[in-house]
C-alpha positions in Angstrom: -0.1 0.0 -0.5 2.7 2.6 0.5 4.2 1.6 -2.4 0.9 2.8 -3.9 0.6 5.4 -2.6 4.3 6.9 -3.4 3.4 6.0 -7.4 0.1 8.0 -6.8 2.3 11.3 -4.9 4.6 10.7 -7.8 2.6 10.9 -10.9 0.0 14.1 -9.4 3.1 16.1 -8.3 5.1 15.2 -12.1 1.7 16.0 -14.1 1.2 19.5 -12.3 5.3 20.3 -12.8 4.8 19.3 -16.7 1.3 21.7 -17.0 3.0 24.7 -15.2 6.0 23.8 -17.9 3.0 24.3 -21.0 2.2 27.4 -19.8 5.3 29.1 -19.7 6.1 28.1 -22.9 3.2 28.4 -24.3 1.4 31.0 -26.8 2.1 34.4 -25.3 0.5 36.1 -28.1 -2.9 36.3 -26.4 -2.5 39.7 -24.7 -6.4 40.1 -25.0 -7.0 37.2 -22.3 -4.6 38.1 -19.7 -6.6 40.0 -17.6 -9.7 37.2 -17.6 -6.6 34.3 -16.4 -5.8 36.5 -13.6 -9.0 37.1 -12.8 -9.5 32.9 -13.1 -6.2 32.6 -11.4 -6.9 34.3 -8.3 -10.3 33.2 -8.3 -9.5 29.0 -8.4 -6.3 30.2 -5.9 -9.3 31.4 -3.6 -10.9 28.0 -3.6 -7.6 26.3 -2.9 -6.5 25.4 -6.1 -3.2 25.9 -7.8 -3.8 26.0 -11.3 -1.6 24.5 -13.6 -2.8 23.4 -17.7 -3.7 19.6 -17.3 -4.1 19.7 -13.1 -5.3 21.6 -10.9 -3.4 21.5 -7.4 -5.5 20.7 -4.8 -3.9 23.1 -1.9 -5.6 21.7 1.5 -3.5 18.9 1.2 -0.6 20.3 1.2 -0.1 20.7 4.8 -2.4 20.2 8.1 -2.1 19.3 11.8 -4.8 17.3 14.2 -4.3 15.5 17.4 -4.5 12.2 15.6 -2.2 12.4 13.0 0.1 14.7 14.0 1.5 16.7 11.0 -0.5 15.9 7.9 0.6 16.0 4.5 0.2 15.3 0.7 -0.9 16.2 -2.4 -3.7 16.2 -4.2 -6.2 17.7 -7.3 -8.3 17.5 -10.4 -7.8 17.3 -13.7 -9.0 20.6 -15.5 -11.2 21.5 -18.7 -7.7 21.9 -21.2 -7.4 18.1 -20.0 -11.3 16.8 -20.8 -14.7 18.9 -20.5 -16.1 15.6 -20.3 -14.1 14.1 -18.3 -12.2 14.4 -15.1 -10.0 12.6 -12.2 -9.8 14.3 -8.2 -7.4 12.3 -6.0 -5.4 12.7 -3.3 -2.5 10.9 -1.1 -1.7 12.1 2.7 0.5 11.0 5.3 0.3 11.2 8.9 3.2 11.7 10.8 1.9 10.7 14.4 -0.1 7.6 12.9 2.4 6.5 10.8 -0.3 6.0 7.8 -1.3 6.9 4.7 -4.6 8.1 3.5 -5.8 8.4 -0.1 -8.6 8.9 -2.7 -9.0 7.6 -6.0 -12.1 9.7 -8.0 -13.2 10.8 -11.1 -16.7 11.1 -13.2 -18.1 11.3 -16.6 -20.1 14.6 -17.5 -23.7 13.3 -19.2 -25.6 16.9 -19.8 -23.4 20.1 -20.4 -26.4 22.0 -19.7 -27.6 20.9 -16.5 -23.8 20.6 -15.6 -25.2 16.5 -14.7 -22.1 14.5 -13.5 -21.9 10.8 -12.2 -18.9 10.3 -10.1 -17.3 7.7 -8.4 -14.8 7.0 -5.7 -12.9 5.1 -3.5 -11.4 6.5 -0.3 -9.4 5.3 2.5 -9.0 7.8 5.4 -10.4 9.6 8.3 -13.7 11.6 9.4 -14.3 13.7 12.5 -17.1 11.7 14.6 -20.3 13.7 14.6 -19.1 15.7 12.3 -22.3 16.3 9.2 -20.7 16.9 5.4 -23.6 18.4 3.1 -22.4 17.0 -0.1 -23.3 20.5 -2.2 -20.4 22.1 0.4 -18.0 21.0 -2.9 -15.7 23.9 -1.9 -15.1 24.7 1.5 -11.3 26.1 1.4 -9.1 28.1 4.4 -5.8 28.7 3.9 -5.9 27.5 8.1 -8.6 25.5 9.4 -8.8 26.1 13.6 -10.9 23.5 14.8 -8.7 21.2 12.8 -5.7 21.5 15.6 -7.7 20.0 18.3 -9.6 17.2 17.0 -8.6 13.8 18.3 -11.6 12.1 17.8 -11.8 10.4 14.1 -12.8 7.0 13.0 -11.5 5.3 10.2 -13.9 4.6 6.7 -12.9 2.9 3.6 -15.8 4.3 1.5 -16.7 3.3 -2.2 -19.2 5.8 -3.6 -21.1 6.7 -7.1 -23.2 10.3 -6.9 -24.7 12.1 -9.4 -24.4 15.8 -9.4 -27.3 18.0 -11.0 -28.1 21.2 -11.1 -31.8 22.4 -11.4 -30.7 25.8 -12.3 -28.0 28.2 -11.2 -29.8 28.7 -7.7 -30.9 25.6 -7.1 -28.0 22.1 -7.2 -28.8 18.8 -6.1 -26.6 15.5 -5.5 -27.4 12.2 -4.7 -24.9 9.7 -3.8 -25.1 5.9 -2.6 -21.9 4.4 -0.4 -20.6 1.4 1.1 -18.1 2.4 4.3 -16.4 0.2 6.8 -15.7 2.2 9.7 -13.3 1.6 12.6 -13.4 4.0 15.3 -9.8 5.0 16.8 -10.6 5.5 19.9 -12.4 3.2 22.7 -16.0 2.9 21.2 -18.2 0.2 21.9 -21.8 0.4 20.0 -24.6 -1.7 22.1 -27.8 -3.1 19.8 -29.8 -5.3 21.0 -26.9 -6.9 23.7 -24.2 -7.3 20.4 -21.4 -4.9 21.0 -19.9 -3.3 17.5 -16.5 -1.9 17.8 -16.4 -1.8 14.1 -19.3 -1.9 11.5 -20.3 -1.5 8.1 -23.3 0.9 6.7 -24.3 1.4 3.0 -26.2 4.7 3.0 -28.2 6.8 0.8 -28.3 10.3 0.9 -30.0 13.5 -0.9 -28.7 17.1 -1.0 -29.9 20.4 -2.2 -28.8 23.8 -2.0 -30.7 26.2 -2.6 -29.5 30.2 -3.0 -32.4 31.9 -4.6 -30.8 35.7 -4.2 -27.4 34.9 -5.7 -26.5 35.9 -8.8 -24.2 34.9 -11.8 -22.9 35.4 -15.0 -20.8 32.9 -17.8 -17.4 33.3 -17.9 -15.4 31.2 -20.1 -18.1 28.6 -20.7 -18.3 28.6 -16.7 -21.3 29.7 -14.6 -19.8 31.6 -11.3 -21.5 33.3 -8.9 -20.4 37.1 -8.8 -22.9 38.0 -5.9 -23.3 35.9 -3.0 -27.4 36.7 -1.9 -29.1 35.5 1.4 -30.7 33.5 2.8 -28.8 30.8 1.5 -30.5 27.1 2.5 -29.1 23.3 2.2 -30.7 20.3 3.0 -29.6 16.9 3.0 -31.4 12.9 3.5 -29.5 10.3 4.6 -30.5 6.7 4.9 -29.4 3.4 6.3 -30.9 0.4 5.5 -29.8 -2.7 7.0 -28.6 -5.6 5.1 -28.0 -3.9 2.2 -24.1 -4.6 1.0 -24.0 -6.2 4.7 -25.1 -3.2 6.6 -25.3 -3.4 10.2 -27.9 -0.6 10.8 -31.1 1.0 10.1 -31.2 4.8 10.9 -32.2 8.2 9.2 -30.9 11.3 9.2 -32.1 15.0 8.1 -29.5 17.7 8.4 -31.1 21.9 7.7 -28.9 24.8 7.6 -29.7 28.3 6.3 -27.5 31.6 6.0 -28.8 35.2 6.6 -26.6 38.5 6.2 -28.4 41.5 7.7 -26.8 44.3 5.5 -26.6 48.1 7.2 -24.1 49.4 4.6 -21.1 47.9 3.0 -19.4 47.9 6.6 -21.9 47.2 9.0 -23.7 43.8 8.8 -25.4 41.1 11.0 -25.0 37.6 10.0 -26.9 34.2 11.3 -26.4 30.5 10.8 -29.1 28.2 12.0 -27.9 25.0 11.8 -29.8 21.7 12.6 -30.5 18.0 12.5 -32.1 14.6 13.8 -31.1 11.0 13.4 -34.1 8.2 14.1 -32.9 4.8 14.2 -29.9 2.9 15.6 -27.2 5.3 15.1 -23.4 4.7 16.2 -21.5 8.0 17.8 -19.8 8.1 14.2 -23.1 9.5 12.4 -24.5 11.4 15.5 -23.9 14.9 16.0 -21.7 17.3 18.1 -22.2 21.6 18.3 -18.9 22.3 17.1 -17.0 22.2 20.0 -13.5 24.1 19.9 -12.1 24.6 23.2 -9.3 22.1 24.7 -9.3 20.1 27.8 -6.7 21.8 29.9 -6.9 23.8 33.2 -5.8 27.4 32.8 -7.2 29.7 30.1 -3.6 30.3 28.6 -2.9 26.7 28.7 -6.0 26.4 26.1 -5.1 29.6 24.4 -5.4 28.3 20.7 -7.0 29.3 17.4 -10.8 30.1 17.2 -12.7 29.0 14.3 -15.3 30.2 12.1 -18.3 28.3 13.4 -17.9 26.5 16.7 -18.1 27.2 20.2 -15.2 28.9 21.5 -15.8 27.5 25.3 -17.2 24.2 24.6 -14.9 21.5 25.5 -14.0 18.4 23.0 -15.9 15.8 23.4 -18.3 17.2 26.4 -21.6 16.8 24.2 -23.2 14.8 21.7 -26.7 14.4 20.2 -29.1 12.5 17.9 -30.5 16.0 17.7 -30.1 19.5 18.0 -30.1 22.9 16.2 -27.4 26.0 17.3 -27.5 29.3 16.4 -24.9 31.4 16.0 -24.9 35.3 15.4 -22.2 37.7 14.4 -22.7 41.5 14.0 -19.4 42.9 12.3 -18.8 46.9 13.6 -17.5 49.4 11.0 -13.4 48.8 10.8 -11.7 50.9 12.8 -9.7 53.5 10.2 -6.1 53.4 11.6 -4.7 54.0 8.4 -5.8 53.7 5.4 -4.7 50.0 5.0 -4.8 49.1 8.7 -8.5 48.5 10.0 -9.1 45.8 12.4 -12.4 45.4 13.0 -14.6 44.4 15.9 -17.4 41.0 15.7 -19.8 41.2 18.3 -21.0 37.2 18.9 -23.7 35.3 20.4 -23.8 31.3 20.1 -27.1 28.9 21.3 -27.1 25.6 21.3 -29.9 22.9 22.3 -30.0 18.8 21.8 -30.8 15.5 23.8 -30.5 12.0 23.0 -32.4 8.9 23.0 -30.8 5.4 24.4 -27.3 7.1 25.6 -26.7 4.0 27.0 -26.0 2.4 23.7 -22.7 4.2 23.7 -20.0 2.4 25.4 -16.7 3.0 27.2 -17.4 6.6 26.0 -18.4 9.3 28.6 -20.4 12.5 27.5 -22.9 15.0 28.1 -26.3 16.4 26.3 -27.9 19.5 25.3 -31.3 19.6 26.8 -30.6 22.9 29.4 -29.4 24.9 26.4 -26.0 26.1 26.1 -25.1 30.1 25.5 -21.8 31.8 25.0 -21.1 35.3 24.4 -17.8 37.1 23.0 -15.9 39.1 20.6 -13.3 39.2 17.9 -11.0 42.0 17.0 -9.6 41.2 13.6 -7.2 41.4 11.3 -4.8 43.6 14.1 -1.3 42.3 12.5 -1.0 40.7 9.2 -4.0 38.6 9.4 -4.1 37.4 12.9 -6.4 38.8 15.7 -7.8 38.0 18.7 -10.9 36.6 20.3 -13.0 36.2 23.7 -15.9 34.4 24.7 -17.8 33.5 27.9 -20.3 30.2 28.6 -23.2 31.4 31.3 -26.5 29.7 31.0 -27.0 26.3 32.1 -24.1 24.4 31.4 -21.9 27.2 33.6 -19.1 25.7 35.3 -18.4 26.1 39.1 -15.0 27.7 38.0 -15.8 30.6 36.7 -12.1 30.8 34.7 -13.2 27.5 33.3 -15.9 29.4 31.5 -13.5 31.6 29.8 -12.2 31.0 26.4 -8.9 33.3 25.0 -8.1 32.7 21.4 -6.3 34.4 18.3 -8.0 34.5 15.0 -7.2 34.6 11.3 -8.4 35.9 8.8 -7.0 36.3 4.9 -9.2 37.0 1.3 -8.1 37.1 -2.0 
């Protein structure tokens, strides 16, 4: 397996270098297209790709860090339209220096209909996933140069997943994806799932998913035969249904999940606005902890505020400790008010952001989940705080306080102080 991963790594690297050489030696007479190419380059870079002629190198696989793998590094990419407008290949290979293990994905697809951007995709993935996390199929491209929560996550499960999916765009405003996947799941932590007296330490799950993303107020334009979102309109909505059926491809459990998210922005002027994010989900049936919900915690389990000093997330609860709560039904509301930036100089403009977060959840049959302890959110979890962003080279500071039903006896345990990192292209 190590030899295979090394071959994939070297193949992707060779393609990227060859593609970049092709750009350098290409036709330099097309001066009229330089500005469009520059815009396209910056757009790709902002999405986390370094574009070359035939392969767009995926920057999110270059370097990461978490508590289980330690340093995680590798390379990935997807073929460009210059390679083919009808077929695509997207793969990656990474290595974790703490768990001494390669992870990889081999994937590709072919386009069925250009006008509706309908694709059929196939993939084989051997990797890790954070337990309790929910990923929407339609969230195709979330990229950040720096992913704060990832640094402190330690609760992962291994999965080997074979998947086939269909992407379809009903309109510019409504996109969809359906997927059928077969997964072998093995938690990396001590855990047993008790189902009718049988204890599962690892298990098989076959799932069907249907996801929709609706952006009714966004505006789009066609640039070089590609539809691009030129203005993000609000509110935006995401909905996903997941069904696991026992017995299909040796699946061990029956359960259903529904996930919903909406983001709205109240704009007062170009500099001042309020952003509200509502997320919710519920699971019915015999659902293992790996497929349940946490509430986006981002606080390290250490004694003092300074020992817990780390990096604030984008939409996470900064005072909630990792693995403190899990739910089979939950809802969170996060509100951020962006104050007009302080004009110190023309280029130095720190910005104050006022933040309030609330979470509510619960769990049936909590005794099914053995060898792991956690709480539920039926009392309602509250925190409030603020950020001062872009103080120096994109870095800022974040402060949050935990209050309400889950206020802790020691006052210091309710505080979280962190730094923020914001860079936009």
